[in-house]
Every structure is written in C-alpha cells, then in structure tokens.
N, CA, C, O and the ligand as a Tripos MOL2 file, in Angstrom:
@<TRIPOS>MOLECULE
protein
  297   295    75     0     0
PROTEIN
NO_CHARGES

@<TRIPOS>ATOM
      1 N           0.8990   -1.1930   -0.1060 N.3       1 MET1
      2 CA          0.0250   -0.0010    0.0100 C.3       1 MET1
      3 C           0.9010    1.2990    0.0090 C.2       1 MET1
      4 O           1.6160    1.6180    0.9590 O.2       1 MET1
      5 N           0.7780    1.9920   -1.1100 N.am      2 ALA2
      6 CA          1.7770    3.1890   -1.3470 C.3       2 ALA2
      7 C           1.1480    4.3940   -0.4620 C.2       2 ALA2
      8 O          -0.0600    4.6290   -0.4590 O.2       2 ALA2
      9 N           2.0150    5.0670    0.2230 N.am      3 PHE3
     10 CA          1.5910    6.2240    1.0850 C.3       3 PHE3
     11 C           1.7220    7.4600    0.1670 C.2       3 PHE3
     12 O           2.5620    8.3280    0.4020 O.2       3 PHE3
     13 N           0.8420    7.5260   -0.9280 N.am      4 LEU4
     14 CA          0.8720    8.6650   -1.8700 C.3       4 LEU4
     15 C          -0.4530    9.2190   -1.9620 C.2       4 LEU4
     16 O          -1.3760    8.5500   -1.4980 O.2       4 LEU4
     17 N          -0.6900   10.3350   -2.4870 N.am      5 CYS5
     18 CA         -1.9440   11.0420   -2.8390 C.3       5 CYS5
     19 C          -2.3660   10.4550   -4.2370 C.2       5 CYS5
     20 O          -1.5780   10.4180   -5.1830 O.2       5 CYS5
     21 N          -3.5850   10.0270   -4.3010 N.am      6 ASP6
     22 CA         -4.0580    9.5610   -5.6460 C.3       6 ASP6
     23 C          -4.2070   10.5470   -6.7570 C.2       6 ASP6
     24 O          -4.2660   10.2010   -7.9370 O.2       6 ASP6
     25 N          -4.2680   11.8400   -6.3310 N.am      7 ASN7
     26 CA         -4.5190   12.8100   -7.3460 C.3       7 ASN7
     27 C          -3.1580   13.3660   -7.9320 C.2       7 ASN7
     28 O          -2.8980   13.3270   -9.1350 O.2       7 ASN7
     29 N          -2.2420   13.9310   -6.8840 N.am      8 CYS8
     30 CA         -1.0770   14.5820   -7.5040 C.3       8 CYS8
     31 C           0.2420   13.6050   -7.2840 C.2       8 CYS8
     32 O           1.3370   13.9390   -7.7370 O.2       8 CYS8
     33 N           0.0640   12.4520   -6.6010 N.am      9 GLY9
     34 CA          1.1740   11.5840   -6.4230 C.3       9 GLY9
     35 C           2.2030   12.0940   -5.2450 C.2       9 GLY9
     36 O           3.3340   11.6190   -5.1420 O.2       9 GLY9
     37 N           1.7180   13.0570   -4.4150 N.am     10 LYS10
     38 CA          2.6480   13.4440   -3.3120 C.3      10 LYS10
     39 C           2.8120   12.3110   -2.3680 C.2      10 LYS10
     40 O           1.8780   11.5700   -2.0630 O.2      10 LYS10
     41 N           4.0800   12.1890   -1.8900 N.am     11 GLY11
     42 CA          4.4670   11.2060   -1.0140 C.3      11 GLY11
     43 C           5.4070   11.6970    0.1960 C.2      11 GLY11
     44 O           5.4180   12.8310    0.6750 O.2      11 GLY11
     45 N           6.2100   10.5760    0.5940 N.am     12 VAL12
     46 CA          7.1010   10.9250    1.7460 C.3      12 VAL12
     47 C           8.3490   11.6530    1.1380 C.2      12 VAL12
     48 O           8.8670   11.2950    0.0810 O.2      12 VAL12
     49 N           8.7790   12.6920    1.8860 N.am     13 GLN13
     50 CA          9.9150   13.3650    1.5820 C.3      13 GLN13
     51 C          10.9270   13.4350    2.7230 C.2      13 GLN13
     52 O          10.5420   13.4090    3.8920 O.2      13 GLN13
     53 N          12.2000   13.5240    2.3990 N.am     14 TYR14
     54 CA         13.1870   13.4870    3.2500 C.3      14 TYR14
     55 C          14.0140   14.6950    3.4140 C.2      14 TYR14
     56 O          14.3160   15.2870    2.3770 O.2      14 TYR14
     57 N          14.4670   15.1990    4.6280 N.am     15 GLY15
     58 CA         15.2360   16.3930    4.8260 C.3      15 GLY15
     59 C          16.0200   16.3110    6.0560 C.2      15 GLY15
     60 O          16.1170   15.2740    6.7120 O.2      15 GLY15
     61 N          16.6020   17.4700    6.3740 N.am     16 GLU16
     62 CA         17.5940   17.5230    7.5050 C.3      16 GLU16
     63 C          17.0020   18.6600    8.5070 C.2      16 GLU16
     64 O          16.5180   19.6990    8.0590 O.2      16 GLU16
     65 N          17.0730   18.4020    9.8030 N.am     17 ILE17
     66 CA         16.6910   19.4580   10.7660 C.3      17 ILE17
     67 C          17.8890   19.6200   11.7710 C.2      17 ILE17
     68 O          18.6240   18.7000   12.1300 O.2      17 ILE17
     69 N          17.9650   20.8000   12.1300 N.am     18 HIS18
     70 CA         19.0280   21.1970   13.1870 C.3      18 HIS18
     71 C          18.1410   21.6070   14.4800 C.2      18 HIS18
     72 O          17.2200   22.4060   14.3110 O.2      18 HIS18
     73 N          18.3790   21.1140   15.6790 N.am     19 THR19
     74 CA         17.8010   21.3110   16.8300 C.3      19 THR19
     75 C          17.9430   22.7690   17.4010 C.2      19 THR19
     76 O          17.0230   23.4650   17.8290 O.2      19 THR19
     77 N          19.2700   23.0940   17.3240 N.am     20 HIS20
     78 CA         19.7040   24.4160   17.4760 C.3      20 HIS20
     79 C          20.1110   25.2930   16.2790 C.2      20 HIS20
     80 O          21.0710   25.0350   15.5530 O.2      20 HIS20
     81 N          19.2820   26.3720   16.1370 N.am     21 HIS21
     82 CA         19.5130   27.1080   14.8550 C.3      21 HIS21
     83 C          20.9030   28.0790   15.1260 C.2      21 HIS21
     84 O          21.5130   28.1730   16.1910 O.2      21 HIS21
     85 N          21.1920   28.7270   13.9150 N.am     22 ARG22
     86 CA         22.3940   29.6490   14.0310 C.3      22 ARG22
     87 C          22.0560   30.6770   14.8680 C.2      22 ARG22
     88 O          20.9570   31.2130   14.7250 O.2      22 ARG22
     89 N          22.9430   31.1080   15.8660 N.am     23 GLY23
     90 CA         22.7280   32.2200   16.6430 C.3      23 GLY23
     91 C          22.3650   31.7780   18.1360 C.2      23 GLY23
     92 O          22.6180   32.5220   19.0830 O.2      23 GLY23
     93 N          21.7610   30.5330   18.2970 N.am     24 VAL24
     94 CA         21.1660   30.2230   19.5840 C.3      24 VAL24
     95 C          22.5840   29.7420   20.3770 C.2      24 VAL24
     96 O          22.6780   29.9760   21.5810 O.2      24 VAL24
     97 N          23.5480   29.1450   19.7440 N.am     25 ALA25
     98 CA         24.7350   28.6470   20.4290 C.3      25 ALA25
     99 C          25.8280   29.7090   20.7080 C.2      25 ALA25
    100 O          26.9400   29.4130   21.1470 O.2      25 ALA25
    101 N          25.4660   30.8440   20.4480 N.am     26 GLY26
    102 CA         26.4660   31.9980   20.5060 C.3      26 GLY26
    103 C          27.6280   31.9980   19.4860 C.2      26 GLY26
    104 O          28.6800   32.5820   19.7440 O.2      26 GLY26
    105 N          27.4260   31.3360   18.3200 N.am     27 GLY27
    106 CA         28.5330   31.2650   17.3590 C.3      27 GLY27
    107 C          29.4830   30.1730   17.6770 C.2      27 GLY27
    108 O          30.4290   30.0100   16.9070 O.2      27 GLY27
    109 N          29.3730   29.5120   18.5640 N.am     28 GLN28
    110 CA         30.2520   28.2220   18.9350 C.3      28 GLN28
    111 C          29.7290   27.0400   18.3120 C.2      28 GLN28
    112 O          28.5700   26.6380   18.4150 O.2      28 GLN28
    113 N          30.7790   26.4420   17.5750 N.am     29 TRP29
    114 CA         30.4000   25.1600   16.8590 C.3      29 TRP29
    115 C          30.0590   24.1010   17.7180 C.2      29 TRP29
    116 O          29.0880   23.3900   17.4580 O.2      29 TRP29
    117 N          30.7890   23.9110   18.7640 N.am     30 LYS30
    118 CA         30.6710   22.7970   19.8650 C.3      30 LYS30
    119 C          29.2460   22.6570   20.6010 C.2      30 LYS30
    120 O          28.7990   21.6390   21.1300 O.2      30 LYS30
    121 N          28.6700   23.8630   20.5120 N.am     31 LYS31
    122 CA         27.3090   23.8190   21.2930 C.3      31 LYS31
    123 C          26.1010   23.6720   20.3530 C.2      31 LYS31
    124 O          24.9410   23.7250   20.7620 O.2      31 LYS31
    125 N          26.4500   23.4820   19.0540 N.am     32 LYS32
    126 CA         25.3410   23.1920   18.1250 C.3      32 LYS32
    127 C          25.0370   21.7540   18.0180 C.2      32 LYS32
    128 O          25.9270   20.9080   17.9370 O.2      32 LYS32
    129 N          23.7200   21.4660   18.0190 N.am     33 ALA33
    130 CA         23.3100   20.0180   17.8980 C.3      33 ALA33
    131 C          23.5870   19.5350   16.5550 C.2      33 ALA33
    132 O          23.6060   20.3450   15.6280 O.2      33 ALA33
    133 N          23.8170   18.2260   16.3440 N.am     34 GLN34
    134 CA         24.0180   17.6630   15.0090 C.3      34 GLN34
    135 C          22.8320   17.5890   14.2290 C.2      34 GLN34
    136 O          21.7270   17.5460   14.7710 O.2      34 GLN34
    137 N          22.9930   17.5680   12.8970 N.am     35 SER35
    138 CA         21.8650   17.6950   12.0330 C.3      35 SER35
    139 C          21.5030   16.2570   11.8070 C.2      35 SER35
    140 O          22.3660   15.4020   11.6090 O.2      35 SER35
    141 N          20.1360   15.9810   11.8400 N.am     36 THR36
    142 CA         19.5530   14.6110   11.7670 C.3      36 THR36
    143 C          18.5850   14.6110   10.5230 C.2      36 THR36
    144 O          18.1110   15.6280   10.0150 O.2      36 THR36
    145 N          18.3660   13.3230   10.1110 N.am     37 ARG37
    146 CA         17.4400   13.1850    9.0900 C.3      37 ARG37
    147 C          16.0610   13.2170    9.4980 C.2      37 ARG37
    148 O          15.7670   12.7380   10.5940 O.2      37 ARG37
    149 N          15.1390   13.7400    8.7270 N.am     38 LYS38
    150 CA         13.7640   13.8190    9.0440 C.3      38 LYS38
    151 C          12.8210   13.3840    8.0330 C.2      38 LYS38
    152 O          13.0020   13.7510    6.8720 O.2      38 LYS38
    153 N          11.8340   12.6460    8.3340 N.am     39 VAL39
    154 CA         10.8440   12.1330    7.2770 C.3      39 VAL39
    155 C           9.5210   13.1060    7.3770 C.2      39 VAL39
    156 O           8.8770   13.2840    8.4120 O.2      39 VAL39
    157 N           9.2650   13.6520    6.2050 N.am     40 PHE40
    158 CA          8.1350   14.4850    6.1010 C.3      40 PHE40
    159 C           7.0240   13.6440    5.5180 C.2      40 PHE40
    160 O           7.1490   13.1290    4.4060 O.2      40 PHE40
    161 N           5.8690   13.4910    6.3020 N.am     41 LYS41
    162 CA          4.8350   12.6460    5.6390 C.3      41 LYS41
    163 C           3.7520   13.4810    5.1370 C.2      41 LYS41
    164 O           3.4570   14.4890    5.7790 O.2      41 LYS41
    165 N           3.0810   13.1670    3.9980 N.am     42 PRO42
    166 CA          2.0890   14.0530    3.5200 C.3      42 PRO42
    167 C           0.7250   13.7910    4.3920 C.2      42 PRO42
    168 O           0.5140   12.7320    4.9830 O.2      42 PRO42
    169 N          -0.0810   14.7990    4.3850 N.am     43 ASN43
    170 CA         -1.3010   14.8190    5.2380 C.3      43 ASN43
    171 C          -2.5430   14.2560    4.4010 C.2      43 ASN43
    172 O          -3.3960   14.9130    3.8030 O.2      43 ASN43
    173 N          -2.4340   12.9970    4.5050 N.am     44 LEU44
    174 CA         -3.2790   12.0710    3.5570 C.3      44 LEU44
    175 C          -4.7180   11.9050    4.3150 C.2      44 LEU44
    176 O          -4.7500   11.7230    5.5320 O.2      44 LEU44
    177 N          -5.7790   11.9700    3.6100 N.am     45 HIS45
    178 CA         -7.0710   11.6880    4.0440 C.3      45 HIS45
    179 C          -7.9160   10.9060    3.1440 C.2      45 HIS45
    180 O          -7.8760   11.1350    1.9350 O.2      45 HIS45
    181 N          -8.7560    9.9130    3.6770 N.am     46 LYS46
    182 CA         -9.5670    9.0810    2.8450 C.3      46 LYS46
    183 C         -10.9530    9.8750    2.6380 C.2      46 LYS46
    184 O         -11.6340   10.3000    3.5710 O.2      46 LYS46
    185 N         -11.2760   10.0130    1.2260 N.am     47 TRP47
    186 CA        -12.4410   10.6820    0.7880 C.3      47 TRP47
    187 C         -13.1080    9.9560   -0.3410 C.2      47 TRP47
    188 O         -12.4850    9.9540   -1.4020 O.2      47 TRP47
    189 N         -14.1620    9.3930   -0.3070 N.am     48 HIS48
    190 CA        -14.8760    8.7060   -1.3120 C.3      48 HIS48
    191 C         -14.0090    7.6010   -2.0260 C.2      48 HIS48
    192 O         -13.9080    7.4690   -3.2450 O.2      48 HIS48
    193 N         -13.3890    6.8150   -1.0430 N.am     49 GLY49
    194 CA        -12.6090    5.7100   -1.5620 C.3      49 GLY49
    195 C         -11.3340    6.1980   -2.2150 C.2      49 GLY49
    196 O         -10.7170    5.3830   -2.9020 O.2      49 GLY49
    197 N         -10.8440    7.4800   -2.0820 N.am     50 MET50
    198 CA         -9.7100    7.8620   -2.4680 C.3      50 MET50
    199 C          -8.7390    8.3900   -1.3840 C.2      50 MET50
    200 O          -9.1740    8.9280   -0.3660 O.2      50 MET50
    201 N          -7.2820    8.2130   -1.6430 N.am     51 LYS51
    202 CA         -6.5420    8.7990   -0.6400 C.3      51 LYS51
    203 C          -5.8800   10.2320   -1.1440 C.2      51 LYS51
    204 O          -5.0540   10.2890   -2.0550 O.2      51 LYS51
    205 N          -6.3230   11.2690   -0.4840 N.am     52 LEU52
    206 CA         -5.7790   12.4560   -1.0300 C.3      52 LEU52
    207 C          -5.0880   13.3290   -0.1120 C.2      52 LEU52
    208 O          -5.3540   13.2000    1.0830 O.2      52 LEU52
    209 N          -4.1380   14.3070   -0.5150 N.am     53 CYS53
    210 CA         -3.4090   15.1630    0.3320 C.3      53 CYS53
    211 C          -4.4670   16.3590    0.6920 C.2      53 CYS53
    212 O          -5.5300   16.5090    0.0880 O.2      53 CYS53
    213 N          -4.0770   17.0740    1.6200 N.am     54 THR54
    214 CA         -4.9700   18.2060    2.0990 C.3      54 THR54
    215 C          -5.2400   19.2820    1.0020 C.2      54 THR54
    216 O          -6.3460   19.8180    0.9330 O.2      54 THR54
    217 N          -4.2550   19.5870    0.1700 N.am     55 LYS55
    218 CA         -4.2670   20.4460   -0.9490 C.3      55 LYS55
    219 C          -5.3240   20.0960   -1.9220 C.2      55 LYS55
    220 O          -6.2020   20.8880   -2.2650 O.2      55 LYS55
    221 N          -5.2020   18.7890   -2.3900 N.am     56 CYS56
    222 CA         -6.1130   18.2130   -3.3130 C.3      56 CYS56
    223 C          -7.4910   18.2320   -2.8360 C.2      56 CYS56
    224 O          -8.4230   18.6410   -3.5290 O.2      56 CYS56
    225 N          -7.6250   17.7500   -1.5470 N.am     57 LEU57
    226 CA         -8.9570   17.5800   -0.8720 C.3      57 LEU57
    227 C          -9.6200   19.0090   -0.9490 C.2      57 LEU57
    228 O         -10.7480   19.1290   -1.4260 O.2      57 LEU57
    229 N          -8.9800   19.9850   -0.5210 N.am     58 ARG58
    230 CA         -9.4930   21.4290   -0.5060 C.3      58 ARG58
    231 C          -9.9490   21.8270   -1.8840 C.2      58 ARG58
    232 O         -11.0270   22.3770   -2.1080 O.2      58 ARG58
    233 N          -9.0310   21.5010   -2.8130 N.am     59 LYS59
    234 CA         -9.3860   21.8890   -4.1920 C.3      59 LYS59
    235 C         -10.7080   21.1600   -4.6910 C.2      59 LYS59
    236 O         -11.6060   21.8340   -5.1970 O.2      59 LYS59
    237 N         -10.8210   19.8350   -4.5550 N.am     60 LEU60
    238 CA        -11.8890   19.1130   -4.9430 C.3      60 LEU60
    239 C         -13.0040   19.5060   -4.2970 C.2      60 LEU60
    240 O         -14.0040   19.7260   -4.9800 O.2      60 LEU60
    241 N         -13.0490   19.6510   -3.0530 N.am     61 LYS61
    242 CA        -14.2980   20.1590   -2.2640 C.3      61 LYS61
    243 C         -14.9050   21.4970   -2.6160 C.2      61 LYS61
    244 O         -16.1060   21.7590   -2.5490 O.2      61 LYS61
    245 N         -13.8680   22.3760   -3.0290 N.am     62 SER62
    246 CA        -14.3250   23.7200   -3.4320 C.3      62 SER62
    247 C         -14.9810   23.4580   -4.7800 C.2      62 SER62
    248 O         -16.0910   23.9650   -4.9420 O.2      62 SER62
    249 N         -14.4430   22.7210   -5.7980 N.am     63 GLN63
    250 CA        -15.0870   22.4490   -7.0220 C.3      63 GLN63
    251 C         -16.3820   21.7560   -7.0120 C.2      63 GLN63
    252 O         -17.2060   21.9510   -7.9060 O.2      63 GLN63
    253 N         -16.6010   20.9080   -5.9750 N.am     64 MET64
    254 CA        -17.9790   20.2080   -5.7620 C.3      64 MET64
    255 C         -18.9490   21.0990   -5.2430 C.2      64 MET64
    256 O         -20.1370   20.9410   -5.5240 O.2      64 MET64
    257 N         -18.5140   22.1300   -4.4260 N.am     65 SER65
    258 CA        -19.5050   23.1480   -3.7890 C.3      65 SER65
    259 C         -19.9040   24.0150   -4.9750 C.2      65 SER65
    260 O         -21.0930   24.2810   -5.1530 O.2      65 SER65
    261 N         -18.8860   24.5010   -5.8530 N.am     66 ASN66
    262 CA        -19.4010   25.3090   -6.9890 C.3      66 ASN66
    263 C         -20.2990   24.5320   -7.9560 C.2      66 ASN66
    264 O         -21.2260   25.1620   -8.4660 O.2      66 ASN66
    265 N         -20.1510   23.3350   -8.2480 N.am     67 VAL67
    266 CA        -21.1300   22.5370   -9.1040 C.3      67 VAL67
    267 C         -22.3960   22.5690   -8.3810 C.2      67 VAL67
    268 O         -23.4120   22.7530   -9.0500 O.2      67 VAL67
    269 N         -22.5030   22.4050   -6.9960 N.am     68 LYS68
    270 CA        -23.8680   22.4300   -6.3310 C.3      68 LYS68
    271 C         -24.5410   23.7810   -6.5880 C.2      68 LYS68
    272 O         -25.7330   23.8280   -6.8950 O.2      68 LYS68
    273 N         -23.6990   25.0050   -6.4500 N.am     69 ILE69
    274 CA        -24.2960   26.2950   -6.4730 C.3      69 ILE69
    275 C         -24.8280   26.5920   -8.0650 C.2      69 ILE69
    276 O         -25.8760   27.2030   -8.2700 O.2      69 ILE69
    277 N         -24.0640   26.1360   -9.0350 N.am     70 VAL70
    278 CA        -24.5620   26.2430  -10.2960 C.3      70 VAL70
    279 C         -25.7240   25.4760  -10.6780 C.2      70 VAL70
    280 O         -26.6050   25.9450  -11.3990 O.2      70 VAL70
    281 N         -25.7430   24.1920  -10.1630 N.am     71 ALA71
    282 CA        -26.9720   23.4410  -10.4290 C.3      71 ALA71
    283 C         -28.2250   23.8500   -9.6390 C.2      71 ALA71
    284 O         -29.3380   23.5730  -10.0860 O.2      71 ALA71
    285 N         -28.0660   24.5190   -8.4460 N.am     72 ALA72
    286 CA        -29.1480   25.1730   -7.6100 C.3      72 ALA72
    287 C         -29.6430   26.3210   -8.4280 C.2      72 ALA72
    288 O         -30.8440   26.5900   -8.4520 O.2      72 ALA72
    289 N         -28.6780   27.0700   -9.1600 N.am     73 VAL73
    290 CA        -29.2460   28.2710   -9.8000 C.3      73 VAL73
    291 C         -29.9630   27.9910  -11.1570 C.2      73 VAL73
    292 O         -30.8940   28.6770  -11.5800 O.2      73 VAL73
    293 N         -29.3790   26.8080  -11.8540 N.am     74 VAL74
    294 CA        -30.1720   26.3870  -13.0400 C.3      74 VAL74
    295 C         -31.2720   25.5480  -12.6310 C.2      74 VAL74
    296 O         -32.0490   25.0960  -13.4720 O.2      74 VAL74
    297 ZN         -2.5720   15.5630   -3.8490 Zn       75 ZN75
@<TRIPOS>BOND
     1     1     2 1
     2     2     3 1
     3     3     4 2
     4     3     5 am
     5     5     6 1
     6     6     7 1
     7     7     8 2
     8     7     9 am
     9     9    10 1
    10    10    11 1
    11    11    12 2
    12    11    13 am
    13    13    14 1
    14    14    15 1
    15    15    16 2
    16    15    17 am
    17    17    18 1
    18    18    19 1
    19    19    20 2
    20    19    21 am
    21    21    22 1
    22    22    23 1
    23    23    24 2
    24    23    25 am
    25    25    26 1
    26    26    27 1
    27    27    28 2
    28    27    29 am
    29    29    30 1
    30    30    31 1
    31    31    32 2
    32    31    33 am
    33    33    34 1
    34    34    35 1
    35    35    36 2
    36    35    37 am
    37    37    38 1
    38    38    39 1
    39    39    40 2
    40    39    41 am
    41    41    42 1
    42    42    43 1
    43    43    44 2
    44    43    45 am
    45    45    46 1
    46    46    47 1
    47    47    48 2
    48    47    49 am
    49    49    50 1
    50    50    51 1
    51    51    52 2
    52    51    53 am
    53    53    54 1
    54    54    55 1
    55    55    56 2
    56    55    57 am
    57    57    58 1
    58    58    59 1
    59    59    60 2
    60    59    61 am
    61    61    62 1
    62    62    63 1
    63    63    64 2
    64    63    65 am
    65    65    66 1
    66    66    67 1
    67    67    68 2
    68    67    69 am
    69    69    70 1
    70    70    71 1
    71    71    72 2
    72    71    73 am
    73    73    74 1
    74    74    75 1
    75    75    76 2
    76    75    77 am
    77    77    78 1
    78    78    79 1
    79    79    80 2
    80    79    81 am
    81    81    82 1
    82    82    83 1
    83    83    84 2
    84    83    85 am
    85    85    86 1
    86    86    87 1
    87    87    88 2
    88    87    89 am
    89    89    90 1
    90    90    91 1
    91    91    92 2
    92    91    93 am
    93    93    94 1
    94    94    95 1
    95    95    96 2
    96    95    97 am
    97    97    98 1
    98    98    99 1
    99    99   100 2
   100    99   101 am
   101   101   102 1
   102   102   103 1
   103   103   104 2
   104   103   105 am
   105   105   106 1
   106   106   107 1
   107   107   108 2
   108   107   109 am
   109   109   110 1
   110   110   111 1
   111   111   112 2
   112   111   113 am
   113   113   114 1
   114   114   115 1
   115   115   116 2
   116   115   117 am
   117   117   118 1
   118   118   119 1
   119   119   120 2
   120   119   121 am
   121   121   122 1
   122   122   123 1
   123   123   124 2
   124   123   125 am
   125   125   126 1
   126   126   127 1
   127   127   128 2
   128   127   129 am
   129   129   130 1
   130   130   131 1
   131   131   132 2
   132   131   133 am
   133   133   134 1
   134   134   135 1
   135   135   136 2
   136   135   137 am
   137   137   138 1
   138   138   139 1
   139   139   140 2
   140   139   141 am
   141   141   142 1
   142   142   143 1
   143   143   144 2
   144   143   145 am
   145   145   146 1
   146   146   147 1
   147   147   148 2
   148   147   149 am
   149   149   150 1
   150   150   151 1
   151   151   152 2
   152   151   153 am
   153   153   154 1
   154   154   155 1
   155   155   156 2
   156   155   157 am
   157   157   158 1
   158   158   159 1
   159   159   160 2
   160   159   161 am
   161   161   162 1
   162   162   163 1
   163   163   164 2
   164   163   165 am
   165   165   166 1
   166   166   167 1
   167   167   168 2
   168   167   169 am
   169   169   170 1
   170   170   171 1
   171   171   172 2
   172   171   173 am
   173   173   174 1
   174   174   175 1
   175   175   176 2
   176   175   177 am
   177   177   178 1
   178   178   179 1
   179   179   180 2
   180   179   181 am
   181   181   182 1
   182   182   183 1
   183   183   184 2
   184   183   185 am
   185   185   186 1
   186   186   187 1
   187   187   188 2
   188   187   189 am
   189   189   190 1
   190   190   191 1
   191   191   192 2
   192   191   193 am
   193   193   194 1
   194   194   195 1
   195   195   196 2
   196   195   197 am
   197   197   198 1
   198   198   199 1
   199   199   200 2
   200   199   201 am
   201   201   202 1
   202   202   203 1
   203   203   204 2
   204   203   205 am
   205   205   206 1
   206   206   207 1
   207   207   208 2
   208   207   209 am
   209   209   210 1
   210   210   211 1
   211   211   212 2
   212   211   213 am
   213   213   214 1
   214   214   215 1
   215   215   216 2
   216   215   217 am
   217   217   218 1
   218   218   219 1
   219   219   220 2
   220   219   221 am
   221   221   222 1
   222   222   223 1
   223   223   224 2
   224   223   225 am
   225   225   226 1
   226   226   227 1
   227   227   228 2
   228   227   229 am
   229   229   230 1
   230   230   231 1
   231   231   232 2
   232   231   233 am
   233   233   234 1
   234   234   235 1
   235   235   236 2
   236   235   237 am
   237   237   238 1
   238   238   239 1
   239   239   240 2
   240   239   241 am
   241   241   242 1
   242   242   243 1
   243   243   244 2
   244   243   245 am
   245   245   246 1
   246   246   247 1
   247   247   248 2
   248   247   249 am
   249   249   250 1
   250   250   251 1
   251   251   252 2
   252   251   253 am
   253   253   254 1
   254   254   255 1
   255   255   256 2
   256   255   257 am
   257   257   258 1
   258   258   259 1
   259   259   260 2
   260   259   261 am
   261   261   262 1
   262   262   263 1
   263   263   264 2
   264   263   265 am
   265   265   266 1
   266   266   267 1
   267   267   268 2
   268   267   269 am
   269   269   270 1
   270   270   271 1
   271   271   272 2
   272   271   273 am
   273   273   274 1
   274   274   275 1
   275   275   276 2
   276   275   277 am
   277   277   278 1
   278   278   279 1
   279   279   280 2
   280   279   281 am
   281   281   282 1
   282   282   283 1
   283   283   284 2
   284   283   285 am
   285   285   286 1
   286   286   287 1
   287   287   288 2
   288   287   289 am
   289   289   290 1
   290   290   291 1
   291   291   292 2
   292   291   293 am
   293   293   294 1
   294   294   295 1
   295   295   296 2
@<TRIPOS>SUBSTRUCTURE
     1 MET1         2 RESIDUE 1 A MET
     2 ALA2         6 RESIDUE 1 A ALA
     3 PHE3        10 RESIDUE 1 A PHE
     4 LEU4        14 RESIDUE 1 A LEU
     5 CYS5        18 RESIDUE 1 A CYS
     6 ASP6        22 RESIDUE 1 A ASP
     7 ASN7        26 RESIDUE 1 A ASN
     8 CYS8        30 RESIDUE 1 A CYS
     9 GLY9        34 RESIDUE 1 A GLY
    10 LYS10       38 RESIDUE 1 A LYS
    11 GLY11       42 RESIDUE 1 A GLY
    12 VAL12       46 RESIDUE 1 A VAL
    13 GLN13       50 RESIDUE 1 A GLN
    14 TYR14       54 RESIDUE 1 A TYR
    15 GLY15       58 RESIDUE 1 A GLY
    16 GLU16       62 RESIDUE 1 A GLU
    17 ILE17       66 RESIDUE 1 A ILE
    18 HIS18       70 RESIDUE 1 A HIS
    19 THR19       74 RESIDUE 1 A THR
    20 HIS20       78 RESIDUE 1 A HIS
    21 HIS21       82 RESIDUE 1 A HIS
    22 ARG22       86 RESIDUE 1 A ARG
    23 GLY23       90 RESIDUE 1 A GLY
    24 VAL24       94 RESIDUE 1 A VAL
    25 ALA25       98 RESIDUE 1 A ALA
    26 GLY26      102 RESIDUE 1 A GLY
    27 GLY27      106 RESIDUE 1 A GLY
    28 GLN28      110 RESIDUE 1 A GLN
    29 TRP29      114 RESIDUE 1 A TRP
    30 LYS30      118 RESIDUE 1 A LYS
    31 LYS31      122 RESIDUE 1 A LYS
    32 LYS32      126 RESIDUE 1 A LYS
    33 ALA33      130 RESIDUE 1 A ALA
    34 GLN34      134 RESIDUE 1 A GLN
    35 SER35      138 RESIDUE 1 A SER
    36 THR36      142 RESIDUE 1 A THR
    37 ARG37      146 RESIDUE 1 A ARG
    38 LYS38      150 RESIDUE 1 A LYS
    39 VAL39      154 RESIDUE 1 A VAL
    40 PHE40      158 RESIDUE 1 A PHE
    41 LYS41      162 RESIDUE 1 A LYS
    42 PRO42      166 RESIDUE 1 A PRO
    43 ASN43      170 RESIDUE 1 A ASN
    44 LEU44      174 RESIDUE 1 A LEU
    45 HIS45      178 RESIDUE 1 A HIS
    46 LYS46      182 RESIDUE 1 A LYS
    47 TRP47      186 RESIDUE 1 A TRP
    48 HIS48      190 RESIDUE 1 A HIS
    49 GLY49      194 RESIDUE 1 A GLY
    50 MET50      198 RESIDUE 1 A MET
    51 LYS51      202 RESIDUE 1 A LYS
    52 LEU52      206 RESIDUE 1 A LEU
    53 CYS53      210 RESIDUE 1 A CYS
    54 THR54      214 RESIDUE 1 A THR
    55 LYS55      218 RESIDUE 1 A LYS
    56 CYS56      222 RESIDUE 1 A CYS
    57 LEU57      226 RESIDUE 1 A LEU
    58 ARG58      230 RESIDUE 1 A ARG
    59 LYS59      234 RESIDUE 1 A LYS
    60 LEU60      238 RESIDUE 1 A LEU
    61 LYS61      242 RESIDUE 1 A LYS
    62 SER62      246 RESIDUE 1 A SER
    63 GLN63      250 RESIDUE 1 A GLN
    64 MET64      254 RESIDUE 1 A MET
    65 SER65      258 RESIDUE 1 A SER
    66 ASN66      262 RESIDUE 1 A ASN
    67 VAL67      266 RESIDUE 1 A VAL
    68 LYS68      270 RESIDUE 1 A LYS
    69 ILE69      274 RESIDUE 1 A ILE
    70 VAL70      278 RESIDUE 1 A VAL
    71 ALA71      282 RESIDUE 1 A ALA
    72 ALA72      286 RESIDUE 1 A ALA
    73 VAL73      290 RESIDUE 1 A VAL
    74 VAL74      294 RESIDUE 1 A VAL
    75 ZN75       297 GROUP 0 **** ****
C-alpha cells in the first residue's frame, strides 16, 4: 500500500533538521546539535474511496461546492 496522494502523487519526503539554529549557540560550533534526518509525511485523508493530500482535498471540495451552486441556480 503506497503512502501517496491519488491525485497528485505527493508522497514521503526526506530532509534535515537542526535542533539548535544559528545564533542560539552563541556562534560556537561545539554547542550546536548535530543535523539529523527527518521524514516529512503527506497529510493524507480518505475521501470517497480515494487517498488525497490536504491540498487536493480542499481543491476538489471547492469544485464540488461550485457545481452544487451552479446546479441550484439552473
Ligand atoms: Zn494531492
């Protein structure tokens, strides 16, 4: 089971984080924390049998509401 968005294909991304940012340790290298790998997971939701990220979900829901408004007017 892939951890991906069904609409745009957004998935898990990798990056690095520093616990102590520049300036916090007073400019001394030995007081800075090591950089560690971090996993950024997409914010996926199940909606009508699809797995969607939050961006696609908001986009689709706004499109659905526009269709309902047009149908009500016509
Ligand atoms: Zn998406």
